Backbone bond lengths (Angstrom), bond angles and torsions (degrees), N, CA, C in turn:
res aa  C-N    CA-C-N  psi(-1)  N-CA   C-N-CA  omega(-1)  CA-C   N-CA-C  phi
1 X - - - 1.466 - - 1.520 110.06 -
2 X 1.337 116.33 134.30 1.459 120.61 -179.93 1.526 110.52 -69.05
3 X 1.339 115.10 139.56 1.461 120.19 179.83 1.523 108.67 -75.92
4 X 1.324 116.17 105.45 1.464 121.09 179.61 1.524 109.40 -119.14
5 X 1.315 114.71 137.99 1.462 119.75 176.00 1.518 108.08 -159.74
6 X 1.311 115.88 119.96 1.457 120.95 179.57 1.526 108.08 -83.02
7 X 1.319 116.44 113.71 1.457 120.95 -176.38 1.524 110.88 -64.18
8 X 1.318 115.68 128.89 1.459 122.20 -178.30 1.527 109.68 -87.14
9 X 1.350 115.56 144.17 1.465 121.72 178.20 1.529 111.37 50.94
10 X 1.320 115.79 39.86 1.470 121.37 -174.96 1.522 112.16 -62.24
11 X 1.330 117.37 -55.34 1.467 120.84 -177.61 1.526 111.33 -61.89
12 X 1.332 115.96 -41.71 1.469 120.31 -178.19 1.533 111.22 -65.12
13 X 1.323 115.80 -38.44 1.465 119.98 -179.60 1.525 110.87 -69.03
14 X 1.320 116.51 -48.10 1.469 120.67 -179.26 1.522 110.33 -61.21
15 X 1.324 116.97 -40.88 1.463 121.39 179.30 1.521 110.87 -62.15
16 X 1.332 116.94 -42.31 1.459 120.93 -176.63 1.529 113.74 -76.89
17 X 1.319 117.66 -14.16 1.462 119.85 175.93 1.532 111.98 -72.88
18 X 1.347 115.93 -20.22 1.477 119.67 -177.77 1.532 110.77 51.12
19 X 1.311 116.25 56.26 1.466 121.94 -170.93 1.531 113.00 -63.55
20 X 1.328 114.66 128.54 1.461 122.11 172.19 1.533 107.62 -95.39
21 X 1.314 118.44 132.60 1.474 120.20 -176.84 1.530 113.79 -56.16
22 X 1.334 117.04 -30.62 1.467 119.71 -179.36 1.532 111.80 -106.20
23 X 1.328 116.92 19.17 1.458 121.14 -178.07 1.514 113.42 -83.71
24 X 1.334 114.92 173.05 1.457 122.26 178.05 1.528 107.73 -116.41
25 X 1.338 116.34 127.79 1.461 120.97 -175.18 1.522 110.95 -130.97
26 X 1.325 114.91 152.82 1.463 121.74 179.10 1.525 108.96 -123.85
27 X 1.337 116.05 127.28 1.458 121.71 168.67 1.520 105.52 -104.98
28 X 1.326 116.38 102.63 1.461 120.89 -173.60 1.513 114.30 -77.33
29 X 1.334 116.88 -11.98 1.466 122.18 178.57 1.529 107.07 -132.18
30 X 1.303 115.37 73.72 1.469 122.63 -170.04 1.521 113.52 -55.33
31 X 1.328 116.91 -44.35 1.463 120.14 -179.90 1.512 111.74 55.16
32 X 1.331 116.79 -134.46 1.454 121.44 178.72 1.513 113.77 -80.59
33 X 1.332 117.39 -1.53 1.460 121.02 175.78 1.513 115.06 89.48
34 X 1.327 118.04 16.23 1.461 121.11 -177.79 1.516 113.37 -63.20
35 X 1.320 116.84 -54.13 1.460 119.91 177.09 1.526 110.74 -65.69
36 X 1.328 116.08 -40.72 1.465 120.11 -178.73 1.521 112.23 -61.62
37 X 1.337 116.51 -38.64 1.463 119.46 179.71 1.528 110.58 -60.40
38 X 1.323 115.76 -43.83 1.466 119.63 -179.07 1.525 111.50 -67.68
39 X 1.315 116.86 -35.11 1.468 119.66 177.01 1.526 109.96 -68.63
40 X 1.327 116.45 -51.35 1.471 121.11 -176.99 1.521 112.00 -59.76
41 X 1.332 116.96 -35.86 1.463 120.36 -178.13 1.526 111.99 -68.76
42 X 1.315 116.71 -16.05 1.462 121.46 -179.75 1.531 112.56 -98.57
43 X 1.324 116.55 -3.89 1.454 120.77 -179.63 1.528 110.89 -91.14
44 X 1.321 115.64 148.91 1.458 121.46 176.79 1.531 108.17 -119.08
45 X 1.307 116.27 -167.53 1.460 120.74 -179.94 1.534 109.52 -57.22
46 X 1.313 116.02 129.66 1.463 120.80 -176.97 1.512 112.70 98.19
47 X 1.334 117.20 -20.91 1.453 121.03 176.57 1.514 111.17 -79.55
48 X 1.335 116.59 154.94 1.465 119.20 -177.18 1.514 110.90 -150.99
49 X 1.317 115.23 141.87 1.461 122.27 175.90 1.519 108.95 -123.44
50 X 1.318 115.82 130.41 1.461 121.28 174.39 1.525 107.02 -110.46
51 X 1.321 116.25 117.31 1.460 121.69 179.77 1.516 110.01 -103.43
52 X 1.318 116.94 128.30 1.468 122.47 -176.91 1.522 109.77 -122.24
53 X 1.322 116.93 134.20 1.462 121.27 173.22 1.523 108.08 -158.44
54 X 1.338 116.27 148.93 1.465 120.36 179.76 1.523 112.40 -97.15
55 X 1.340 117.07 -6.32 1.461 122.15 -177.19 1.526 109.70 -91.31
56 X 1.323 117.30 121.51 1.473 120.54 -177.43 1.528 112.28 -63.84
57 X 1.331 117.28 -34.48 1.468 119.64 177.49 1.527 110.63 -65.37
58 X 1.333 117.31 -39.58 1.458 121.59 178.92 1.524 110.52 -65.10
59 X 1.317 116.79 -41.35 1.467 121.17 179.88 1.528 110.37 -59.47
60 X 1.320 116.65 -45.72 1.471 120.32 179.82 1.527 111.19 -65.07
61 X 1.328 116.09 -46.19 1.468 119.97 -176.87 1.524 111.59 -65.36
62 X 1.323 116.72 -44.51 1.459 120.47 -179.01 1.523 110.94 -67.61
63 X 1.326 116.40 -36.19 1.460 119.64 177.63 1.512 111.77 -59.71
64 X 1.320 115.49 -39.97 1.465 120.07 178.45 1.524 110.63 -70.16
65 X 1.303 116.78 -43.35 1.463 120.52 -177.44 1.524 112.55 -66.82
66 X 1.316 116.76 -31.68 1.462 120.90 -174.28 1.531 113.29 -101.58
67 X 1.332 117.77 9.07 1.465 119.55 -173.27 1.526 113.38 -62.79
68 X 1.337 117.88 -25.65 1.466 119.21 178.05 1.528 111.76 -69.41
69 X 1.337 116.23 -14.72 1.464 120.36 179.02 1.531 111.37 -110.57
70 X 1.315 116.56 27.23 1.468 120.67 -174.22 1.528 113.30 -59.31
71 X 1.342 116.86 -21.50 1.466 119.98 179.80 1.520 112.70 -75.94
72 X 1.338 117.05 -12.66 1.467 119.65 -176.59 1.521 113.48 -132.05
73 X 1.335 117.48 6.48 1.469 121.23 -177.76 1.524 110.83 -121.28
74 X 1.321 115.76 132.61 1.465 122.66 173.62 1.523 107.98 -120.84
75 X 1.328 117.12 125.19 1.466 121.63 -178.25 1.527 109.36 -110.09
76 X 1.334 115.36 130.81 1.457 121.58 -176.52 1.526 109.61 -128.88
77 X 1.337 116.61 131.00 1.460 119.61 175.05 1.518 108.87 -86.70
78 X 1.326 115.58 109.28 1.455 121.09 -177.56 1.521 107.81 -167.94
79 X 1.310 116.24 175.14 1.461 122.01 174.27 1.523 108.22 -93.55
80 X 1.326 117.41 141.16 1.461 119.60 -176.39 1.530 112.99 -61.40
81 X 1.332 117.00 -18.19 1.461 119.09 177.16 1.529 111.12 -65.16
82 X 1.333 116.54 -17.30 1.461 121.34 178.86 1.526 112.31 -100.57
83 X 1.339 116.86 22.66 1.460 120.81 -178.48 1.527 112.20 -55.51
84 X 1.317 117.38 -42.68 1.471 120.28 -179.31 1.522 110.90 -60.37
85 X 1.340 117.12 -41.63 1.467 120.75 178.97 1.528 110.90 -65.58
86 X 1.339 115.99 -40.91 1.464 120.21 178.60 1.525 110.32 -60.78
87 X 1.325 116.36 -45.37 1.473 120.60 179.81 1.524 111.12 -64.32
88 X 1.332 116.62 -39.76 1.468 120.23 178.55 1.527 110.62 -61.32
89 X 1.331 116.01 -43.45 1.464 120.26 -179.97 1.525 112.16 -64.49
90 X 1.334 116.00 -28.08 1.462 120.71 179.15 1.528 111.99 -90.60
91 X 1.330 116.53 -1.52 1.460 120.49 179.01 1.514 113.72 73.49
92 X 1.354 115.91 29.69 1.464 120.96 -178.66 1.522 109.36 -110.67
93 X 1.329 117.46 124.12 1.465 120.22 -178.34 1.527 112.30 -92.15
94 X 1.338 117.39 -42.16 1.454 121.59 -177.74 1.531 110.39 -132.48
95 X 1.333 115.37 151.03 1.461 121.08 177.32 1.525 109.53 -127.85
96 X 1.323 115.85 164.24 1.466 121.08 -177.31 1.515 113.58 -94.92
97 X 1.315 117.01 -10.74 1.457 118.95 178.96 1.514 111.84 -174.78
98 X 1.332 115.02 149.35 1.468 122.08 177.64 1.526 107.98 -136.51
99 X 1.319 116.11 139.98 1.463 120.61 176.48 1.520 109.83 -126.44
100 X 1.329 115.98 140.37 1.463 123.32 171.51 1.519 108.00 -128.36
101 X 1.324 116.69 126.00 1.461 122.79 172.35 1.520 105.22 -114.10
102 X 1.331 117.15 103.96 1.452 121.60 -168.62 1.529 114.68 -85.07
103 X 1.310 117.09 5.54 1.454 119.72 -179.50 1.519 112.89 -75.96
104 X 1.338 116.11 148.94 1.466 120.92 170.81 1.527 106.92 -69.86
105 X 1.318 117.33 134.25 1.460 119.67 -175.41 1.524 111.76 -69.94
106 X 1.323 115.38 155.60 1.466 120.60 176.89 1.523 110.21 -58.89
107 X 1.323 115.90 -37.05 1.471 120.40 179.20 1.530 110.51 -60.76
108 X 1.317 116.27 -47.55 1.460 119.56 -179.08 1.523 111.40 -62.90
109 X 1.323 116.73 -39.93 1.460 120.51 179.32 1.523 111.93 -69.31
110 X 1.331 116.81 -37.60 1.461 121.02 -173.13 1.522 113.71 -89.49
111 X 1.325 118.13 -10.91 1.460 121.16 177.04 1.522 108.00 -91.45
112 X 1.321 116.23 104.45 1.462 121.60 -170.03 1.519 112.86 -54.60
113 X 1.343 117.29 -43.57 1.464 119.24 -173.73 1.524 114.15 -66.64
114 X 1.347 117.35 -12.50 1.458 118.91 176.50 1.532 111.24 -75.73
115 X 1.337 117.24 -17.12 1.458 121.31 172.56 1.513 115.76 69.25
116 X 1.341 117.59 23.63 1.464 120.52 -179.33 1.526 112.55 -83.95
117 X 1.309 117.24 -27.47 1.462 120.09 -169.88 1.520 113.50 -109.18
118 X 1.307 114.05 148.60 1.462 121.31 176.57 1.529 111.24 -85.90
119 X 1.329 117.28 -1.07 1.468 120.79 -173.78 1.526 113.63 -87.32
120 X 1.328 117.49 -18.67 1.465 120.68 178.28 1.518 109.22 -130.83
121 X 1.343 116.31 152.00 1.459 120.46 -177.53 1.520 109.96 -85.02
122 X 1.318 116.24 128.20 1.467 121.58 -177.59 1.520 108.87 -162.79
123 X 1.331 117.13 164.66 1.467 119.34 174.55 1.520 110.60 -59.69
124 X 1.326 117.91 145.20 1.460 122.47 178.33 1.535 109.10 -72.34
125 X 1.332 116.22 105.91 1.458 120.65 -176.36 1.533 110.25 -122.37
126 X 1.341 117.21 -83.39 1.470 124.64 175.68 1.529 114.66 70.26
127 X 1.326 118.48 16.41 1.469 119.45 178.37 1.529 110.71 -79.01
128 X 1.325 116.78 127.60 1.456 121.13 170.80 1.535 109.60 -71.46
129 X 1.306 115.66 -38.05 1.457 122.29 179.09 1.523 107.64 -115.48
130 X 1.328 116.29 108.97 1.458 119.66 -174.36 1.531 113.50 -77.28
131 X 1.329 116.65 4.77 1.463 119.74 173.03 1.527 110.70 -78.76
132 X 1.325 117.41 -21.66 1.459 119.56 178.84 1.517 109.73 -76.20
133 X 1.313 116.69 149.80 1.467 120.84 -173.71 1.519 113.67 -91.76
134 X 1.319 117.73 -26.66 1.465 121.34 -179.70 1.530 109.49 -78.47
135 X 1.326 116.64 135.46 1.458 121.88 178.56 1.524 110.08 -123.75
136 X 1.324 115.36 177.89 1.466 120.05 176.93 1.528 111.33 -59.90
137 X 1.309 116.72 -31.55 1.463 121.01 178.56 1.521 110.91 -59.57
138 X 1.324 117.10 -39.56 1.467 120.11 177.99 1.520 111.85 -63.13
139 X 1.330 116.13 -43.03 1.462 119.74 179.93 1.517 110.94 -62.86
140 X 1.325 116.67 -48.36 1.468 121.75 -176.63 1.527 111.64 -62.96
141 X 1.325 116.68 -37.05 1.460 119.82 -174.14 1.530 115.22 -97.10
142 X 1.336 117.55 -14.57 1.459 119.41 -173.05 1.527 114.29 -118.20
143 X 1.329 118.52 -22.30 1.464 119.69 179.21 1.530 110.13 -68.32
144 X 1.312 116.11 147.26 1.464 120.53 175.67 1.526 109.52 -67.15
145 X 1.304 115.83 162.70 1.462 119.93 178.86 1.525 110.68 -59.76
146 X 1.337 116.56 -39.61 1.463 119.20 179.42 1.525 111.25 -64.84
147 X 1.334 117.68 -43.49 1.461 120.16 -178.93 1.527 111.76 -66.88
148 X 1.320 117.19 -36.53 1.461 119.87 174.40 1.528 110.22 -62.91
149 X 1.314 115.66 -45.28 1.470 120.95 177.14 1.525 110.55 -58.30
150 X 1.329 116.05 -44.61 1.468 121.13 -177.36 1.527 111.59 -61.52
151 X 1.322 117.73 -47.96 1.472 118.48 -176.16 1.529 111.66 -72.09
152 X 1.344 116.87 -35.15 1.466 119.08 178.84 1.532 110.15 -69.20
153 X 1.329 115.87 -36.71 1.473 120.68 176.61 1.527 111.58 -69.11
154 X 1.327 116.45 -48.67 1.464 120.54 -172.80 1.528 113.30 -80.85
155 X 1.328 117.40 -42.87 1.462 121.06 -175.32 1.527 113.14 -94.79
156 X 1.335 116.19 -24.32 1.460 119.35 178.04 1.518 112.10 -101.12
157 X 1.335 115.99 -16.37 1.468 122.59 -178.28 1.531 110.52 50.61
158 X 1.325 114.28 44.94 1.465 120.99 -177.69 1.528 109.42 -101.73
159 X 1.320 116.48 123.29 1.473 120.38 -177.51 1.525 112.23 -69.94
160 X 1.334 117.30 -12.40 1.461 120.64 177.65 1.532 111.47 -100.57
161 X 1.328 116.82 19.11 1.468 122.11 -174.95 1.530 112.65 -53.69
162 X 1.320 116.56 -44.45 1.475 119.69 -176.38 1.522 110.88 -63.64
163 X 1.312 117.23 -43.23 1.464 120.57 -178.87 1.527 111.38 -70.75
164 X 1.320 117.00 -36.61 1.467 120.56 178.11 1.529 109.67 -63.47
165 X 1.329 116.57 -46.36 1.471 120.51 178.62 1.527 110.89 -59.72
166 X 1.318 116.35 -41.66 1.472 121.30 179.57 1.523 110.52 -62.14
167 X 1.327 117.24 -43.83 1.466 121.18 179.98 1.530 111.89 -66.92
168 X 1.328 116.82 -37.30 1.466 120.18 178.90 1.526 110.09 -63.14
169 X 1.311 116.72 -47.42 1.465 121.12 -179.10 1.520 110.79 -62.71
170 X 1.325 117.62 -41.16 1.469 121.02 179.20 1.525 110.93 -64.11
171 X 1.330 116.87 -41.60 1.465 120.83 -177.68 1.524 111.90 -68.02
172 X 1.321 117.37 -39.51 1.476 119.56 -175.97 1.530 112.01 -75.15
173 X 1.325 117.48 -13.58 1.464 119.99 174.45 1.522 111.31 -72.51
174 X 1.334 115.37 -20.96 1.464 120.89 177.79 1.519 109.96 -86.36
175 X 1.332 116.15 -45.89 1.470 122.24 176.39 1.525 108.38 -161.29
176 X 1.327 117.90 154.07 1.467 119.87 177.74 1.532 111.53 -59.75
177 X 1.323 115.67 143.62 1.473 121.53 176.66 1.528 106.72 -88.59
178 X 1.329 117.24 118.29 1.458 120.38 -169.48 1.522 115.19 -117.17
179 X 1.330 118.26 -22.24 1.465 119.37 -174.34 1.530 112.05 -126.12
180 X 1.321 114.51 163.71 1.462 120.81 179.81 1.523 111.44 -63.07
181 X 1.316 117.30 -40.75 1.465 119.49 -178.97 1.528 112.11 -70.45
182 X 1.332 117.41 -32.64 1.462 119.30 174.45 1.529 109.41 -61.15
183 X 1.333 116.14 -46.49 1.467 120.61 179.28 1.524 110.39 -64.87
184 X 1.323 117.39 -39.77 1.466 121.44 175.98 1.523 111.81 -52.24
185 X 1.328 114.83 -49.66 1.456 119.82 -176.76 1.519 112.52 -63.33
186 X 1.312 116.48 -37.99 1.467 121.46 179.40 1.532 110.36 -66.43
187 X 1.334 116.18 -44.44 1.473 120.80 179.57 1.528 110.09 -64.01
188 X 1.310 115.74 -43.44 1.470 120.81 -179.43 1.528 110.61 -57.86
189 X 1.325 116.18 -41.92 1.467 120.32 -178.75 1.530 112.14 -68.73
190 X 1.331 116.56 -19.86 1.468 120.57 -177.14 1.522 113.27 -88.73
191 X 1.332 116.92 -8.62 1.462 121.20 -175.84 1.531 110.02 -111.84
192 X 1.321 117.91 132.27 1.471 121.11 179.95 1.525 112.22 -54.06
193 X 1.320 115.57 144.80 1.466 121.67 -175.73 1.524 111.61 -56.33
194 X 1.327 117.55 -45.22 1.465 120.07 -176.56 1.533 111.58 -62.66
195 X 1.321 117.21 -30.58 1.469 120.67 178.98 1.523 110.76 -77.31
196 X 1.320 116.36 -32.29 1.465 120.17 177.02 1.520 110.86 -66.25
197 X 1.301 115.72 -33.68 1.470 120.50 -177.68 1.522 110.85 -75.36
198 X 1.325 116.69 -42.03 1.471 120.48 -173.59 1.525 113.37 -86.45
199 X 1.327 117.59 -27.60 1.454 120.17 -176.87 1.515 112.43 -89.83
200 X 1.340 116.05 -171.81 1.459 121.04 175.24 1.522 109.29 -78.41
201 X 1.327 116.23 -162.61 1.455 119.72 179.90 1.528 109.19 -60.81
202 X 1.326 118.33 130.18 1.466 120.82 -174.49 1.529 114.50 -61.70
203 X 1.340 117.62 -22.94 1.466 120.55 -176.35 1.520 113.69 -92.74
204 X 1.315 117.38 -9.39 1.470 120.78 -172.57 1.524 112.92 -55.23
205 X 1.325 116.97 -48.77 1.465 120.77 -174.56 1.532 111.64 -69.73
206 X 1.331 115.96 -38.15 1.464 119.26 179.65 1.522 110.89 -68.21
207 X 1.320 117.32 -40.91 1.469 120.60 177.65 1.527 110.20 -62.45
208 X 1.321 116.93 -41.38 1.464 120.62 177.12 1.525 110.20 -60.36
209 X 1.320 116.40 -44.73 1.465 120.97 -177.69 1.527 111.51 -62.50
210 X 1.318 116.57 -44.65 1.471 120.48 -179.47 1.520 110.29 -65.40
211 X 1.323 117.55 -41.47 1.469 121.48 179.55 1.527 111.15 -62.64
212 X 1.339 116.32 -43.93 1.462 120.61 179.58 1.525 110.48 -63.12
213 X 1.329 117.21 -44.38 1.461 121.36 179.60 1.527 111.19 -63.59
214 X 1.310 116.71 -46.68 1.464 121.20 -176.89 1.520 112.21 -60.98
215 X 1.324 116.06 -43.50 1.461 120.93 -175.01 1.531 113.68 -96.34
216 X 1.335 116.04 5.51 1.475 122.40 177.71 1.536 111.01 53.43
217 X 1.324 116.32 38.98 1.462 120.83 -169.59 1.524 113.93 -61.21
218 X 1.312 117.56 -43.53 1.469 119.42 -176.79 1.522 111.75 -74.17
219 X 1.320 117.00 -37.47 1.467 120.07 177.34 1.526 110.45 -64.47
220 X 1.322 116.02 -42.59 1.468 120.88 179.09 1.528 110.15 -60.37
221 X 1.323 116.48 -45.13 1.467 120.51 -179.92 1.525 110.83 -64.94
222 X 1.324 115.86 -48.61 1.469 121.11 -178.63 1.526 111.57 -56.08
223 X 1.335 116.44 -38.41 1.461 121.33 -175.45 1.524 113.81 -89.22
224 X 1.336 117.70 1.29 1.462 120.48 -174.87 1.522 114.32 -107.97
225 X 1.319 117.54 -30.95 1.469 120.74 -170.74 1.524 112.30 -59.55
226 X 1.323 117.78 -50.28 1.468 121.09 -177.56 1.521 111.47 -61.02
227 X 1.332 115.81 -43.38 1.467 120.35 -179.40 1.514 111.16 -63.32
228 X 1.322 116.55 -40.06 1.466 120.10 179.26 1.525 111.30 -65.32
229 X 1.319 116.55 -41.62 1.467 119.72 177.28 1.530 110.18 -61.41
230 X 1.328 116.41 -38.65 1.465 120.19 179.20 1.532 112.08 -62.78
231 X 1.331 116.85 -28.42 1.468 119.33 -177.62 1.525 113.17 -89.16
232 X 1.324 117.54 -0.10 1.460 120.88 177.22 1.524 110.83 -79.16
233 X 1.329 116.23 141.35 1.454 121.44 170.67 1.530 108.46 -77.32
234 X 1.325 117.52 166.52 1.467 120.89 178.69 1.528 109.85 -55.94
235 X 1.322 116.15 130.15 1.458 121.02 -178.70 1.518 113.69 83.97
236 X 1.335 117.03 -7.09 1.464 120.49 178.96 1.517 111.14 -70.27
237 X 1.315 115.78 155.13 1.468 119.50 -175.40 1.520 112.91 -126.56
238 X 1.334 114.15 142.70 1.462 122.39 173.29 1.519 107.86 -109.23
239 X 1.331 116.41 118.80 1.470 122.73 -179.68 1.524 108.74 -112.23
240 X 1.324 117.22 122.94 1.461 121.46 -178.26 1.525 110.10 -125.85
241 X 1.333 115.50 125.76 1.464 122.40 176.90 1.525 108.20 -104.10
242 X 1.322 116.79 120.05 1.458 122.12 178.53 1.527 110.21 -109.09
243 X 1.351 114.86 165.26 1.460 119.15 -177.21 1.526 114.21 -131.54
244 X 1.321 117.57 0.55 1.465 118.95 171.35 1.518 109.20 -152.78
245 X 1.300 115.79 165.56 1.462 121.86 -169.93 1.526 112.95 -61.91
246 X 1.321 117.99 -31.84 1.459 120.64 -178.35 1.531 110.66 -64.47
247 X 1.328 116.38 -44.89 1.466 120.81 177.09 1.522 110.69 -65.45
248 X 1.316 115.88 -47.57 1.464 120.07 -175.88 1.524 111.38 -61.28
249 X 1.320 116.67 -37.47 1.463 120.82 179.57 1.530 110.85 -63.38
250 X 1.323 116.24 -41.18 1.468 120.28 178.83 1.520 110.58 -63.55
251 X 1.342 116.77 -47.71 1.460 120.69 -178.26 1.525 110.58 -62.70
252 X 1.308 116.45 -46.49 1.464 120.93 179.94 1.528 110.81 -58.12
253 X 1.327 116.75 -45.37 1.465 121.32 -178.21 1.519 111.89 -67.79
254 X 1.330 117.10 -45.04 1.467 120.19 -179.25 1.525 110.99 -64.82
255 X 1.327 116.97 -41.00 1.470 119.74 177.72 1.525 110.55 -61.62
256 X 1.330 115.91 -45.70 1.464 120.83 -179.17 1.527 110.88 -61.17
257 X 1.325 116.65 -42.99 1.464 120.61 -178.87 1.522 112.42 -68.26
258 X 1.326 117.36 -29.62 1.461 120.46 177.33 1.524 111.35 -77.26
259 X 1.324 116.65 -28.00 1.461 120.35 176.35 1.528 110.59 -75.93
260 X 1.329 115.61 -41.10 1.464 120.03 -177.81 1.528 109.45 -134.55
261 X 1.340 117.35 81.32 1.466 120.86 -175.74 1.524 114.48 -84.17
262 X 1.316 117.75 -2.72 1.469 121.41 -175.97 1.530 111.23 -58.03
263 X 1.340 115.06 131.09 1.465 120.45 -179.43 1.536 112.09 -110.11
264 X 1.325 116.61 10.11 1.467 120.28 179.40 1.528 110.40 -69.13
265 X 1.330 117.39 147.02 1.472 120.15 174.73 1.525 110.20 -56.84
266 X 1.324 118.37 144.46 1.460 121.88 -175.62 1.533 114.18 -59.90
267 X 1.336 117.31 -22.74 1.468 118.86 -177.95 1.539 112.77 -88.21
268 X 1.345 117.77 0.62 1.466 119.99 176.78 1.531 109.21 -70.41
269 X 1.338 118.31 132.71 1.474 120.06 -179.22 1.527 113.02 -69.05
270 X 1.323 117.56 -30.31 1.462 121.79 178.09 1.523 109.44 -137.44
271 X 1.335 115.10 156.45 1.469 120.35 178.99 1.522 109.89 -74.84
272 X 1.340 115.90 130.41 1.459 119.80 177.68 1.538 111.70 -120.15
273 X 1.343 116.69 -4.85 1.472 118.98 -178.10 1.534 111.25 -77.26
274 X 1.336 116.78 -22.30 1.457 120.71 176.25 1.516 115.45 80.87
275 X 1.325 117.26 3.92 1.465 119.94 -179.42 1.527 109.80 -83.31
276 X 1.325 116.36 125.12 1.451 122.04 -175.02 1.528 112.01 -105.25
277 X 1.303 115.87 147.41 1.459 121.88 177.45 1.531 110.25 -63.16
278 X 1.336 115.81 139.58 1.470 120.72 177.65 1.527 111.97 -94.99
279 X 1.320 117.21 -5.47 1.456 119.39 -178.13 1.511 111.35 157.24
280 X 1.331 116.67 -150.83 1.457 120.09 -176.61 1.517 111.86 -137.88
281 X 1.322 114.32 151.41 1.462 120.98 173.89 1.524 107.79 -81.79
282 X 1.306 117.51 119.32 1.465 122.16 -178.39 1.522 110.35 -77.58
283 X 1.317 116.60 -35.68 1.467 122.29 -175.23 1.524 110.41 -105.13
284 X 1.339 117.15 95.24 1.461 119.51 177.15 1.527 110.38 -63.92
285 X 1.314 115.42 -34.69 1.461 121.64 170.93 1.530 106.55 -120.69
286 X 1.332 117.82 145.55 1.468 118.79 -177.71 1.520 112.11 -65.22
287 X 1.320 115.90 151.09 1.461 122.22 174.55 1.523 107.82 -83.50
288 X 1.325 116.41 129.73 1.464 122.36 -176.88 1.518 110.82 -109.97
289 X 1.332 118.21 159.50 1.467 120.66 177.80 1.527 111.54 -62.37
290 X 1.316 115.64 147.56 1.460 121.31 176.89 1.526 109.79 -72.17
291 X 1.304 115.81 164.78 1.466 120.32 176.79 1.523 110.50 -59.47
292 X 1.330 116.24 -37.21 1.466 120.81 179.72 1.522 111.05 -64.02
293 X 1.332 116.41 -43.62 1.465 119.25 179.68 1.520 110.99 -66.82
294 X 1.317 116.98 -39.09 1.459 120.14 178.87 1.527 111.51 -60.35
295 X 1.332 116.40 -35.38 1.465 120.67 178.53 1.523 111.15 -71.50
296 X 1.344 115.98 -37.52 1.461 120.83 -176.30 1.529 113.12 -80.71
297 X 1.309 116.81 -29.75 1.468 120.30 -174.55 1.521 109.46 -141.51
298 X 1.318 116.80 97.43 1.466 120.96 -175.92 1.531 112.26 -64.59
299 X 1.332 117.36 -21.33 1.460 120.45 179.94 1.528 112.41 -74.43
300 X 1.322 116.76 -6.44 1.465 120.11 178.09 1.527 111.97 -85.35
301 X 1.322 116.89 -4.56 1.464 121.97 -171.19 1.520 113.87 -51.82
302 X 1.317 118.02 -43.42 1.475 120.45 -174.68 1.528 113.63 -98.39
303 X 1.328 117.37 7.63 1.463 120.99 -175.55 1.528 112.39 -72.25
304 X 1.336 115.83 141.47 1.467 122.74 175.52 1.526 108.37 -138.71
305 X 1.317 115.99 135.19 1.462 121.45 178.58 1.521 109.66 -111.21
306 X 1.323 116.09 126.88 1.461 121.76 173.71 1.527 108.71 -121.98
307 X 1.335 116.06 146.21 1.465 121.46 -172.81 1.528 110.32 -132.29
308 X 1.329 116.02 134.69 1.468 122.50 175.28 1.525 109.19 -121.96
309 X 1.332 116.06 137.43 1.468 120.70 179.08 1.513 110.05 -114.36
310 X 1.330 116.34 129.96 1.467 122.16 179.74 1.516 110.55 -71.63
311 X 1.326 115.90 138.57 1.450 121.19 178.26 1.522 112.23 -83.06
312 X 1.306 116.65 -174.29 1.467 121.61 178.37 1.519 110.18 -63.35
313 X 1.313 115.05 139.89 1.469 119.92 -177.72 1.525 110.82 -81.42
């Protein structure tokens, strides 16, 4: 299957990067190369793009899509949380912009055997990086009832988390839960009929929770924002596209703390903690998809773009 993914908030992201033709940019979630293509096409001699992704299918697809820019593009298979290490290995100290698109790609969702979606029957997988050995099947069959409840409650924000966890544990005592449709049926049985009718797909929140836990998505994001801001040159920008409230909350908080890191009590006449601002939040409110984009790409519905600009060094 061809790696396809319609880049969300593409024009808004490229515009907010303020691309310099001879600048250095990082796409930390390369995917199919949609954002990277637009960045690379704006670079001239001396400009450089580093594309990072942990998905082997994305690496192959983006390599093909970006081959006309091979003189200015470097593709690395890694997790964006290791951006600083990647830059160090390339001998790059500062960059002019970084982008993260935290959405699961259309390819990953639509390729049944990847096990990301509740819409098709497939083995429970959900690995962003298929080099790792733990899969969604391990979480579903090996986590304690409390831990299942915790991740479904915290990462899926599902009010039926406790009952879903209870049903999963009961079902796996009979036989291991191995496929997406098996898990679907268990979740469906744990949710009252009237809620199944009025709400969205009953498995959506649980699948999200398991995927986030498996790939450590929130921890990776939480531990990456500050480091990325540190690697920006003066005036450089970090653009992050999120797709659910948990991600957006982390980005909003980290940006705010980098703009105003002072920990002194508010009644202190002067700052004594010595913590200095690293820059400013460009987007006081997140940038949302246009009505036109929402019509063209329904997966853009929950997308939010936030932007931080590095101050003078």
